[in-house]
N, C-alpha and C positions, 0 to 999 in steps of 0.2 A: 654552372646549376646550383641551384637553392635546394639545399634539403629542408624538408620541413618534417618536424616529429612531434609528437606528443609527449606528454611526460612520462609515461612508462615504454616509449620507444627509445631506439638508439640516438644519441646524439646526432647534429648535423656533421659532426667532424668525424665520427664514427660510419656515416652513410658516405662521405666520401671516401673514407679509405675501403669502406667496402665496395665502392664503384670503381676503384682503383685495382681493387683484388678482382671483381668480377673480369674486367680487361682481363687481365695477365692471365686467368683461367682459360679464356677465349680464345687469346694469342696462342699461350703455349698446346691446346690442343690442336688448333689448326697447323701451328708449325710443325708440330710431331708428326701430325697423319701427311702433311703435304712432304716432307723430308723423306719419307717411306717412300710416297706415291710418284717422287722426282727420281728414283731409280729403280721403279720397275722395268724400263726397257732393258736396265745391265743385267736385273737379275733374273729375267725372261732369258737373254742369252747367255749366261754365264748357264742356267739347268736345261739349256736346250729347248725350252716349253713353246708349243706352237698355239695360235689363239685361242682352242678351246680347251687346252690343259692349262692355259695361265687364266682364263676366265673360273674354272676351278680352282685352281689353288687361291685369287681373290677372292673366293666364296667362303673361304676360311672367316676373312674378316667382318664379314656381313653376318655369317652365321652366330660368331660370338658377341656381337653387338644385339643380334635378335633377341638373345637368350638374355643377356644383361638387362634389356630395356624393361621388360615388364616384372622384373625384379626390384629395379631400382626405386618406382614410386613407394612401395611400404618400404625399403629399406632408408630411404631420404627424409619420410615422414618419421623413421624412428632413430634415425641417427642424425639428419640434417645435412644439409648440402658442403657445409665446411667439410665434416670429416670422411664424406661421403667421398668428395674431390681428393682429399690429400690422398686415403686410400687408393683410390684409381691413378693418382698420378704415381705412384710407388710402383705398381702392378703394370702399370704399362712402361715403367723404364724397364721392367725386369722381362717384358715382350722384347721390346726395341734391341736388350743386347742379343735375345735367341736370334731373332730375323738378323740381325747384322750379322753373328757369324752363320749362319744357315746357307748362305751361298757358296761357303767353304766343305759344306757336310755333306748338302742333300735335299729335294723337295719335303721330305717330312717334317724335319724341324722348322723349315718355314712355315709350313700349314700350323703347325703347334703354336709359334710365335705370333702369326697373325691371327689365328683364334682368339687367344689371349690378349693380344692389342685390341681386337674387336671389342671383346667384353669390358675392358678397360675403361676403354673411349666409350661405349653405350653410355654407363653406369655415369662416367665424368659428365657427360652432353648433357644426361637430365640434370644433374646435380649445379650445372653451371646456369642453364636456363632459368631452374625454380630461384637461385639466388639472384640472376637478372631481373627476374618478374619482381622481388621482393625489393631489390634495390629501387626500379623504377616507381612502384609504388610511392615508396619512403621518398625520394625525387621529383613524383608528381608532375613528372615528364617525360616523354614516349622516347626512349633512348634504347631500346630492344634491340632493333636493327643495329644500333651503332655498337653494340657487344658484339653482334653477330659480324660489322664489319672489322672489327678486331681478330675474330676467329679466321676472316677471309687475309687480313692483313698478314696474321701468322702462316698462312699457306701460300703468302704470295714471297713471306723472307725465305719460309722453308723452299719453296720451289727454285727461286733465284739461287738460294746455296745451295740446290742439289745441283742446277745447272753449271754454275762455278766447279763443283766437287767433280762433275763430268767432265767438262773443259780443262781442269785441271789432273784429269787421270786419278784422283783419288779415289780410291776401292770403296765398296759400299761398306765392307764391314767398318774401317776408320771411322766414314760418314756418319753412320748411325750409332755408333757408341758415342762418337762426340757430342750429338743431337741427345743421347740418353743422359749422360752425365750433365746437360744445361736443365733438362726438363726436372729431374729429382733435385737439383739444388737452387730452381728459381721458383715452382710452382705450388710443393708446400708452404715452403716459408710466406708465400705470398696471399694464399687462401686465409690464413689465421684472421685476416680482418674480416671474413665474410660478418655478416651480422644475421642473427637467427631468423630462421624462414617465417615461422610463427611467434606471435607472443606467448611465452610460456606461463603456465599456469603460479599461484604466489607459492606453490611447493617446489617450482624449477624444473616440473614435467610438460611434455610437449603433449598438449591437448589429443584426444585420438581423432580420427575425422571419420566425419557421421558417413554412415553405409558401405564404408570399408574400398577397397581399390577393386572389387568386382564389378560393385555399382556402375563404376565408371565406363566399363566396357559394355553398358549396356545401353546408352546414352545416344540417341540419334547424332546429334550434333558432334559430339566429340568424335564420332567414328567418322563423320562426313569432314571433318578437319584433318582426320589422321588420312585419309584418301587424299585428299588435297596435298598434304605436304609428301604423302608417297609419290604422289607423281613429279613435284618439283624435286624431292631428294632422288628421284631418277634420272631426272636431267641433269641436275648437280653433280651425282656421283658417279654416272655415265663419264661426265666430262674428266673427272678427275681420273678415273682409270685408263680411260683411251682414247683421249686428245693425242698424247703425244706419240701412241702408237698408231694411231690413223695419220698423223701427218708424217711421220718416217715411213710407214709401209704404203700408204697413199700417195702423198705426194713427192716421196723420194727424199728428205730431208736428213741430215743429220742429227745424232740423236740429241745434241746441243742446239739445235735449232728447233727441236720434238719438245724438247722440254722447254722452249721460249715461249712454243705457242700454249703450253699449258699454265705459264706464266701471265699472258696477258689475259685469259681467259679469268683466271684468278684477279687478276687488276682490277677488271672491268668490274666485276662482282665485289670488291671491296669497296671501290668507287661511290657504286649504288647503293649500296646499304649505308654508307656513312652519310648520303644525301637522302635517304629515306625516310626519316621522322618529319621533315616539313613538306614533303610530298603525301605523306600518308595523312597529314594533319589537313592537309587539303583537298586531295583528292576522296581519302576513306580507302579504306581495304579492298573492298570488292572490285572497285574502278580500276586502282589502279595494278592489281596483281592481275586482272585480265589483260589488260594494256602491255604489261610486262611478259605475260605468258605468248602474246602474239609476236613481243620483240624477240623473244628466245628462238622460236619457229622461225622467224627470218632470217637468224642470225645461225640456226642450225643447219638451213637449207642452202646459204652461201660456202658455209663450212662444207659439207658434203657435195655440191656438185659444183662447185667454183671453179674457174677455168686454171687458176694458180694458186701458187700457194697464199701469196699476197692477199689474194680472196678470202682465203681460207682463215687468215689469222685474223681479217676485218669479221668475218663468221664468228669466230670465235670471241671476240670483244662482244660483239650484240647479244650471243647466248651468255656469257658471264651478265650481263649487267640484265639479262630479260629472265634470269633464272635467282637473280638475288635476293629479293624480298620473299620468295615463296614460305620456305623454311623457316624464318623468324617470324612473319607474321601469322602462321600457325602454331608457333610456340607462344606466342603471345594472346590467341584467340584460346588455345588451351588453359590458359593461366589468367584468363580475364575474373574467374573467384579466384580470390585467395586461398580459400578454406579448403577448397580440392586440387590447388595447383600443382603439387607434386605429383599425384596420381594422375591427375586428367594429362599434364606433360609427359607421363610414362607412356600412355595408352597410344598418345598419338605419336609420340617417337618409336614406339613397338613398331605402330602400323609402316610410320614411313620409311622404319629400318630396314623394312622389306624389301623396299627398292634395291637396298645393297645387299640381300640377300639373293634376290633373281636376276640383278640388272648384269653382272660380271658374267655368269653362265650363259645368259641370254646372249648377248652382245660377242660374246666369243663364240658360240654356235654359229650365230648368222655370219660371222665374222669368217666362221672358218667353209660356210659356203657362198658368202656373197664377196665378202671383205668386211674390214673391219669398218671401213670408211663407210660404205653403203648402209650397212648394220646399224648405224646411228638414227636412222630415220624413223627407227621405231619410237625413240623421244618423244616426238610431234603427237602420235596421239596420245598418251598420257595426259601433255600440256591439253590437248582438248578437251578431255575427262575432266581436269583441273580447272578450265575455264568454266565449264558446267554448272558443277558443285561450288564456285567459292561463293556463293551467296551465304556457307554456313559459317563464314568468316567475321561476321555482322557481331556485333558484342549484344548479348543479349540484355536487354532494358533491365531487368532483376540484378545483373552483374553491376551495375553503375553505379558507384557510391559516390559522397560528397569529397571524402579523400583520394579518390581516384580518379579526379575529372579529364586527367590526361588521358586520351586512349592511348595503350600500349601498343607497340607496332612490332616489336619483336624480331635468327638466320637465313 
């Protein structure tokens, strides 16, 4: 990549360092989340939770995120993405420690730990997406989806690590404490290389955003992008929370093989995100995400109704590839205008993360009545909605500027 900067902006070397730091932030966030998600079956067994109860417990992490997301835009606009991600990495470390010891104590500390984890993850998510959009503009290349591929790579590493810990009979407590140490040791140091989100005024202050954060909630395009992201977040989050359980309960697989199915989903998502930029440049945002939504539905149906576990694994691969670009393209569309990127990303992420708020209990309650495997078919309904409103992702002509000629593509 070749960074092009002006006289007042960061140097090419600083942009390259910020690019590497952004990858670390995305990878670290994915690794932390998947490390927890990979141990959900063992936590469920340890605390004797049925699907409905587990859905309510998983609601805590979504609730924390949904509370954090509306606050993160104004916070990032004031503190900057670097300080925000640094603070949230520390908070997430504390949450991981609580979650690690919770299976030894009971459900209440698990819920508290997951809530704090969700809060930290929500603000971290918006911060790293804002920095990703900043780096993309300085590079003048469509690289956002590759940052999200970094997130997915982190989830693959976390999921495979979790599968190994299960196979080696390593306790949830020891595993997640180790993850906490890695996060606090690596991420805060790396994100020191982030560049400024917006150019500072001569006195060093960050210029205020015109109209304020509330104005972004009144923009029809921003709200439609948020709804689009919600649909894909539901498809992605449902897989994160329930694929392992569905394979174990629905197909009678061992816990290690159930976790491996989750890893296959994440691997397909990672690969598709990495090859996303040239595909987006060639076909455009709207046609590509619509085609991928169809692929995700096909994979989902194979996963749910396949005659054996092998077909279900193939379905998980298609499901992962199909949902790969929805979230990152939505984030990139929200950040088309750099002057309002932080607050618009915050709004879109706030709407999108409602999927993580509603998804766990919805699948849990449907799973209690029908089975977790059959309950997953509800994902197809929201993907159909996303296909219908995908036109909102088109970049407004007023947002196009000579210095950002390459269309950002964005998780």
